[in-house]
VEXDREN-2710 file (C-alpha; in Angstrom, 1 decimal):
% VEXDREN-2710
k/r/px/py/pz
1/UNK/134.0/26.4/-62.5
2/UNK/137.6/27.7/-63.0
3/UNK/140.7/25.8/-62.0
4/UNK/143.2/28.1/-60.1
5/UNK/145.6/25.3/-58.8
6/UNK/146.0/21.5/-59.0
7/UNK/142.8/20.1/-57.6
8/UNK/141.3/23.7/-56.7
9/UNK/138.6/25.5/-58.4
10/UNK/136.4/28.6/-57.9
11/UNK/132.9/29.1/-59.1
12/UNK/131.5/31.8/-61.4
13/UNK/128.6/34.0/-61.4
14/UNK/127.7/34.0/-57.5
15/UNK/127.2/37.7/-57.5
16/UNK/129.0/38.3/-54.3
17/UNK/131.1/35.8/-51.7
18/UNK/133.4/33.6/-53.6
19/UNK/133.1/29.7/-53.1
20/UNK/136.0/27.1/-53.6
21/UNK/136.1/23.4/-54.4
22/UNK/138.9/21.2/-53.5
23/UNK/139.1/17.7/-54.8
24/UNK/140.5/14.8/-52.6
25/UNK/140.3/10.9/-53.1
26/UNK/137.0/10.8/-51.4
27/UNK/135.3/13.6/-53.1
28/UNK/135.0/17.4/-52.8
29/UNK/135.3/19.8/-50.1
30/UNK/133.7/23.4/-50.5
31/UNK/134.9/26.4/-48.7
32/UNK/131.9/28.7/-47.9
33/UNK/128.4/28.5/-49.5
34/UNK/127.6/31.9/-50.9
35/UNK/124.3/33.8/-51.0
36/UNK/120.9/31.9/-51.1
37/UNK/121.0/32.1/-54.9
38/UNK/124.4/30.4/-55.0
39/UNK/123.7/26.6/-54.4
40/UNK/121.8/26.3/-57.8
41/UNK/124.9/27.8/-59.6
42/UNK/127.1/25.7/-57.7
43/UNK/125.5/22.6/-58.3
44/UNK/125.0/23.1/-62.1
45/UNK/128.6/23.8/-62.4
46/UNK/129.6/20.9/-60.5
47/UNK/127.3/18.7/-62.8
48/UNK/128.9/20.4/-65.9
49/UNK/132.3/19.4/-64.4
50/UNK/131.1/15.8/-64.2
51/UNK/130.3/15.7/-60.4
52/UNK/127.2/14.5/-58.6
53/UNK/125.8/16.1/-55.4
54/UNK/127.0/13.2/-53.3
55/UNK/130.6/13.9/-54.5
56/UNK/130.5/17.0/-52.0
57/UNK/131.6/15.5/-49.0
58/UNK/132.4/18.6/-46.7
59/UNK/131.6/22.2/-46.5
60/UNK/133.8/24.4/-44.6
61/UNK/132.7/27.9/-43.3
62/UNK/135.0/30.9/-42.9
63/UNK/132.4/32.9/-41.2
64/UNK/128.7/33.2/-40.8
65/UNK/127.8/36.3/-42.9
66/UNK/124.9/36.2/-45.4
67/UNK/127.3/36.3/-48.2
68/UNK/129.3/33.3/-47.1
69/UNK/126.7/31.3/-45.3
70/UNK/123.3/31.8/-46.6
71/UNK/123.5/28.9/-48.8
72/UNK/124.7/26.5/-46.4
73/UNK/121.4/24.9/-45.6
74/UNK/120.4/24.2/-49.3
75/UNK/123.8/22.9/-50.1
76/UNK/123.5/20.5/-47.0
77/UNK/120.1/19.5/-48.1
78/UNK/121.3/18.8/-51.9
79/UNK/124.5/16.9/-51.0
80/UNK/124.4/15.5/-47.5
81/UNK/127.9/17.1/-46.8
82/UNK/129.4/17.3/-43.4
83/UNK/129.3/21.0/-42.3
84/UNK/132.4/22.2/-40.2
85/UNK/132.3/25.8/-38.9
86/UNK/134.5/28.0/-36.5
87/UNK/133.5/27.2/-33.0
88/UNK/132.4/30.6/-32.2
89/UNK/130.1/31.0/-35.1
90/UNK/128.1/27.9/-34.3
91/UNK/125.1/29.7/-33.0
92/UNK/124.9/31.9/-36.0
93/UNK/125.1/29.0/-38.3
94/UNK/122.3/27.1/-36.3
95/UNK/120.1/30.0/-36.2
96/UNK/120.0/30.6/-32.4
97/UNK/121.5/34.0/-32.6
98/UNK/121.7/36.7/-35.5
99/UNK/125.4/37.3/-36.5
100/UNK/127.1/40.0/-34.7
101/UNK/127.0/43.5/-36.4
102/UNK/129.9/46.2/-36.4
103/UNK/129.6/48.3/-33.2
104/UNK/127.5/51.6/-33.5
105/UNK/130.4/53.6/-32.7
106/UNK/132.3/52.6/-35.9
107/UNK/129.3/53.5/-38.1
108/UNK/128.0/56.8/-39.4
109/UNK/124.3/57.6/-38.5
110/UNK/123.1/56.5/-41.9
111/UNK/124.9/53.3/-41.5
112/UNK/123.4/52.6/-38.1
113/UNK/120.1/53.0/-39.5
114/UNK/120.6/50.8/-42.5
115/UNK/122.4/48.1/-40.7
116/UNK/120.3/48.4/-37.5
117/UNK/119.0/44.7/-37.8
118/UNK/121.1/41.7/-38.8
119/UNK/119.0/38.8/-40.2
120/UNK/119.2/35.3/-38.7
121/UNK/120.6/32.8/-41.1
122/UNK/118.5/29.9/-42.2
123/UNK/119.8/27.0/-39.6
124/UNK/121.9/24.3/-41.0
125/UNK/123.4/21.4/-39.0
126/UNK/126.8/21.7/-37.6
127/UNK/128.7/18.3/-37.7
128/UNK/132.0/19.7/-36.3
129/UNK/133.5/22.8/-34.9
130/UNK/136.9/23.9/-35.6
131/UNK/139.5/26.0/-33.3
132/UNK/142.8/27.7/-34.2
133/UNK/145.3/24.8/-35.0
134/UNK/143.0/22.1/-35.9
135/UNK/144.1/19.9/-38.9
136/UNK/141.8/18.4/-41.5
137/UNK/143.9/15.5/-42.8
138/UNK/141.1/14.4/-45.3
139/UNK/141.4/17.7/-47.0
140/UNK/144.6/18.3/-49.2
141/UNK/146.4/15.8/-46.8
142/UNK/146.5/18.3/-44.0
143/UNK/144.5/21.6/-44.2
144/UNK/144.9/23.7/-41.1
145/UNK/142.3/25.9/-39.3
146/UNK/143.8/29.3/-38.8
147/UNK/142.1/31.6/-36.4
148/UNK/141.8/35.2/-37.9
149/UNK/139.1/36.9/-35.9
150/UNK/138.1/40.7/-36.3
151/UNK/135.7/40.7/-39.4
152/UNK/133.6/38.2/-37.2
153/UNK/133.9/37.1/-33.9
154/UNK/135.6/33.7/-34.8
155/UNK/136.6/34.1/-38.3
156/UNK/138.6/31.1/-39.7
157/UNK/140.9/31.0/-42.5
158/UNK/142.3/27.5/-44.0
159/UNK/146.0/27.2/-44.6
160/UNK/148.1/24.6/-46.4
161/UNK/151.5/25.0/-45.4
162/UNK/152.9/22.6/-48.0
163/UNK/151.4/24.2/-50.9
164/UNK/151.3/27.8/-49.4
165/UNK/147.6/28.1/-50.2
166/UNK/145.6/30.4/-47.9
167/UNK/141.8/30.3/-48.1
168/UNK/141.3/33.8/-46.3
169/UNK/137.7/34.5/-46.3
170/UNK/137.2/38.4/-45.5
171/UNK/140.5/39.0/-43.5
172/UNK/141.1/41.1/-46.6
173/UNK/139.5/41.7/-50.1
174/UNK/140.8/42.4/-53.5
175/UNK/138.7/45.0/-55.2
176/UNK/140.9/45.0/-57.3
177/UNK/143.9/45.8/-55.0
178/UNK/144.1/44.4/-51.6
179/UNK/141.9/46.2/-49.0
180/UNK/140.4/46.0/-45.6
181/UNK/136.9/44.2/-45.2
182/UNK/134.0/46.6/-45.2
183/UNK/133.8/48.3/-41.8
184/UNK/130.1/48.0/-41.8
185/UNK/130.4/44.3/-41.3
186/UNK/133.5/44.2/-39.3
187/UNK/133.2/43.8/-35.6
188/UNK/136.6/44.6/-34.5
189/UNK/138.8/46.2/-37.2
190/UNK/141.9/46.5/-35.0
191/UNK/141.6/42.8/-34.2
192/UNK/141.2/42.1/-37.9
193/UNK/144.6/44.0/-38.6
194/UNK/146.2/41.7/-36.1
195/UNK/144.9/38.9/-38.1
196/UNK/146.3/40.5/-41.5
197/UNK/149.7/40.5/-39.5
198/UNK/149.4/36.8/-38.8
199/UNK/148.7/36.2/-42.5
200/UNK/151.5/38.3/-43.6
201/UNK/154.1/36.1/-41.6
202/UNK/152.9/32.9/-43.6
203/UNK/154.7/33.4/-46.8
204/UNK/151.4/32.6/-48.8
205/UNK/151.7/31.7/-52.5
206/UNK/148.1/31.4/-53.7
207/UNK/145.8/33.7/-51.7
208/UNK/142.1/32.7/-52.2
209/UNK/140.0/35.7/-51.1
210/UNK/136.1/35.8/-50.3
211/UNK/135.8/38.7/-52.5
212/UNK/138.1/39.4/-55.6
213/UNK/140.0/37.2/-57.9
214/UNK/142.6/34.8/-56.2
215/UNK/146.1/36.2/-56.1
216/UNK/149.2/34.3/-57.0
217/UNK/152.9/35.0/-55.7
218/UNK/150.8/36.7/-53.0
219/UNK/153.5/37.1/-50.1
220/UNK/154.8/40.4/-51.3
221/UNK/151.7/42.1/-52.0
222/UNK/150.1/40.8/-48.6
223/UNK/153.2/42.4/-46.7
224/UNK/152.9/45.6/-48.6
225/UNK/149.3/45.9/-47.8
226/UNK/149.8/44.8/-44.2
227/UNK/152.4/47.6/-43.8
228/UNK/150.1/50.1/-45.5
229/UNK/147.2/49.6/-42.9
230/UNK/149.6/49.5/-40.0
231/UNK/149.1/45.7/-39.3
232/UNK/152.8/44.9/-39.3
233/UNK/154.3/45.7/-35.7
234/UNK/151.3/44.0/-34.1
235/UNK/152.6/40.5/-34.5
236/UNK/153.4/40.4/-30.8
237/UNK/149.8/40.6/-29.9
238/UNK/148.6/38.5/-32.8
239/UNK/148.2/34.8/-31.9
240/UNK/151.3/32.6/-32.5
241/UNK/151.3/30.9/-36.1
END
């Protein structure tokens, strides 16, 4: 575990899909769960830091793609944590539907063949569904659910306005500079750009991404990136902050 802010950590060695831990008075909240291989690494790093499985009280999901949600069921089984997911992603998490893939017209012929089938996730119980504007007072004294669809149908970021920390999932990546999410896994790139415009209006200090290292003093870089990809100017059609 590496501390990136007071009471906020990220895990190492997860291959792909970053997971974060937040400490509050009652225990820990995890944001995302990584691949199927991630839970063992997460729990080992938590033990090394002095935590027990029962200290994980909540898991918040940004979206139901395999690199963010495949470890969810095992983490639940190990910890008994309450699982909260974006309302529109619940069917994917509970295994009733396969996650939505990018439209065929957005892909090359080879990409269509490679990504013809999207696997179902191992079902995990959902204890709470989240919608844009919901507040979780038990996390950081008031972490906000921020609707940022596009990469997935109901993608959710998590925003703390007081500390200006944003856990943005895959709205954007940092590989190593800011970039759009991979088109092969993005259901609506134009909608995702509108979500980038929304993020650009927040004045983010610490940007915690699903792929790539967290970015401090992030607002200027986010605004520059938003202009580069043509996202700014779309604020009028983005959902209000």
